[in-house]
C-alpha positions in Angstrom: -17.8 52.7 -43.0 -14.8 51.4 -45.3 -15.7 47.4 -45.1 -19.9 49.5 -45.9 -18.0 52.0 -49.1 -16.1 48.3 -50.2 -19.1 46.6 -50.3 -21.2 49.3 -52.0 -17.8 49.2 -55.0 -18.0 46.0 -54.8 -21.7 45.2 -55.7 -21.8 48.1 -57.9 -18.9 46.8 -60.0 -20.8 43.6 -60.5 -23.9 44.9 -61.7 -22.3 46.6 -63.7 -20.1 43.6 -65.5 -23.4 41.8 -65.4 -24.2 44.4 -68.2 -21.3 44.4 -70.0 -21.4 40.1 -70.7 -25.4 41.2 -71.6 -23.7 43.0 -74.3 -22.1 40.5 -75.7 -24.5 37.7 -75.1 -28.0 39.3 -75.2 -29.8 36.0 -75.6 -28.2 34.3 -73.1 -29.1 36.4 -69.7 -31.4 38.8 -68.3 -30.1 42.0 -66.9 -32.9 43.0 -65.6 -32.2 41.5 -61.9 -28.8 43.4 -61.9 -30.9 46.8 -62.9 -33.2 46.9 -60.0 -31.1 45.9 -57.8 -28.7 49.2 -58.3 -31.1 52.0 -56.2 -31.4 49.3 -53.2 -27.5 48.9 -53.1 -27.3 52.5 -53.2 -30.0 52.7 -50.3 -29.0 49.7 -48.8 -25.1 50.9 -47.8 -26.9 54.5 -46.9 -28.5 53.3 -43.9 -25.6 51.0 -42.7 -23.1 54.2 -43.4 -25.0 56.5 -41.7 -27.1 57.0 -38.2 -29.2 60.6 -39.6 -30.8 60.2 -42.6 -31.3 62.6 -45.0 -35.3 62.4 -46.2 -35.2 64.6 -48.9 -32.2 61.1 -50.0 -34.3 59.0 -49.0 -37.9 59.8 -51.1 -35.3 60.6 -54.8 -34.0 57.0 -53.9 -37.7 55.8 -53.4 -39.1 57.7 -56.4 -36.3 55.6 -58.8 -37.6 52.6 -56.9 -40.7 53.0 -57.9 -39.8 54.2 -61.6 -37.8 50.4 -61.4 -41.1 49.0 -60.7 -43.0 50.4 -63.4 -40.5 49.8 -66.1 -40.0 46.6 -65.5 -42.7 44.9 -63.5 -45.7 47.1 -65.3 -44.1 47.8 -68.3 -44.8 50.9 -68.1 -42.2 53.4 -69.8 -44.5 56.4 -69.3 -44.4 56.0 -65.3 -41.2 54.9 -65.4 -40.1 58.0 -66.9 -42.1 59.9 -64.6 -40.4 58.2 -61.8 -37.3 59.0 -62.6 -38.3 62.6 -63.4 -39.2 63.4 -60.4 -36.3 61.7 -58.3 -34.3 63.6 -60.1 -36.3 66.7 -59.2 -35.4 65.4 -55.6 -32.1 65.3 -56.3 -32.4 68.4 -57.7 -34.1 70.3 -54.5 -31.4 68.6 -52.6 -28.7 70.7 -54.5 -30.8 73.9 -54.2 -30.9 73.7 -50.4 -27.3 73.6 -50.1 -26.4 76.5 -53.0 -27.5 79.7 -50.9 -23.6 81.0 -51.5 -24.4 81.1 -56.1 -24.7 84.8 -57.1 -28.4 85.4 -58.3 -26.4 86.9 -61.1 -24.2 83.9 -61.8 -27.2 82.1 -62.3 -29.2 84.0 -64.5 -26.1 84.6 -67.0 -25.4 81.1 -67.3 -28.7 79.6 -67.5 -29.5 80.3 -71.0 -26.1 79.2 -72.3 -26.7 76.0 -70.5 -30.0 75.0 -71.8 -29.2 76.0 -75.2 -25.9 73.3 -75.4 -27.8 70.4 -73.0 -30.6 70.4 -75.3 -29.2 70.7 -78.8 -28.9 67.0 -78.5 -32.5 66.4 -78.0 -33.2 68.3 -81.4 -31.7 65.5 -82.7 -33.7 62.8 -82.3 -37.5 65.1 -81.3 -39.4 63.9 -84.2 -38.7 60.4 -83.2 -40.1 60.4 -80.0 -43.7 58.8 -79.3 -46.6 61.6 -79.1 -47.8 59.7 -76.3 -44.8 60.0 -73.9 -43.4 62.7 -75.2 -45.0 65.5 -72.1 -42.8 62.8 -69.7 -39.6 62.8 -71.8 -39.6 66.9 -72.0 -40.6 66.2 -67.9 -37.5 63.5 -67.8 -34.7 65.8 -70.0 -35.7 68.9 -67.8 -35.2 67.4 -64.4 -31.4 66.2 -65.8 -30.8 69.6 -67.3 -32.1 71.1 -63.9 -29.9 68.4 -61.3 -26.7 69.1 -64.1 -27.2 72.8 -64.1 -27.6 73.4 -60.6 -24.3 71.1 -59.3 -22.2 72.4 -62.0 -23.2 76.3 -60.6 -22.3 74.5 -57.2 -18.9 73.6 -57.8 -18.0 76.8 -59.9 -19.1 78.7 -57.0 -17.2 76.9 -53.8 -14.8 74.2 -55.4 -14.0 71.8 -52.5 -14.3 67.9 -51.8 -18.1 68.3 -51.4 -19.2 69.9 -54.2 -16.8 67.8 -56.5 -18.2 65.0 -56.0 -22.0 66.8 -56.6 -20.6 67.4 -60.1 -19.1 64.3 -61.1 -23.0 62.8 -59.9 -24.6 65.7 -62.3 -22.3 65.5 -65.5 -22.4 61.9 -65.2 -26.0 62.1 -64.5 -26.2 64.0 -67.8 -23.9 62.0 -70.3 -26.5 58.9 -68.9 -29.4 60.8 -70.5 -27.3 61.5 -73.8 -26.8 57.9 -73.6 -30.5 56.7 -73.4 -31.4 59.1 -75.2 -29.3 57.6 -78.7 -30.3 54.2 -77.3 -33.9 54.4 -77.6 -34.5 57.2 -80.3 -31.6 57.1 -82.7 -30.0 53.8 -82.7 -30.7 49.7 -80.4 -27.3 49.0 -80.0 -26.5 47.5 -76.7 -23.4 49.3 -76.2 -24.7 52.8 -75.8 -27.5 51.1 -73.3 -24.3 50.1 -71.4 -23.1 53.6 -71.3 -25.4 54.1 -70.1 -25.8 52.1 -67.5 -22.5 52.6 -66.2 -23.4 56.7 -65.8 -26.4 55.8 -64.1 -24.7 53.3 -61.8 -22.0 56.0 -61.1 -23.6 58.5 -61.0 -26.0 57.6 -57.8 -22.5 56.6 -56.2 -20.8 59.9 -56.6 -24.4 60.9 -55.4 -24.0 58.9 -52.5 -20.8 60.0 -51.6 -21.7 63.8 -51.9 -25.0 63.6 -49.7 -22.9 61.2 -47.0 -20.0 64.0 -47.2 -22.0 66.9 -47.1 -24.0 65.5 -44.1 -21.1 64.7 -42.3 -19.6 68.5 -42.9 -22.7 70.0 -42.2 -23.0 68.2 -38.2 -19.7 68.9 -38.1 -20.0 72.6 -38.1 -23.0 72.4 -36.1 -21.3 71.1 -32.8 
């Protein structure tokens, strides 16, 4: 099992390195093929690592691959954003199903302050978003915020090895969304795109770890 984990880490590091090289030589290297390999690499190592599969997690990964297809093959930004938002919403559902120990009072008390802080950066580039993709961006932003919020609340309510992986994925996803927002709507410097990709890769890796550890723990408890 350690070999599979090492394989995944190696693949993801190579993907990130291609992005870093692209930042310095944008006209000499294409990063698209490396970008679309992230999710397939995650899925391949997931199949190799576990025997009993988490269907919701697999649906999320498939949705991410569909999003990549629209982004890089169909060149449809709107459909790609929707695909990513659907995938992140499934991530949120996975967390919600495992968060029965979060008190309703704590959720209500923290929801408004969290969303207010999370949506604040959105105000700075809302006028720069094209009208034809405004709804898709709102959906995508909300899905990131929901997943990040639920991951933080889960960790605060029950701190352990499993939820630590989850909150790492949630926070990394929120930071990724912020950097993508800066790159697409404020400053087109490659650095922001590369930083977004690094957090994208890290968030998916930690989510992969979370799913594996969580499902293994649940199987052990049932036995």
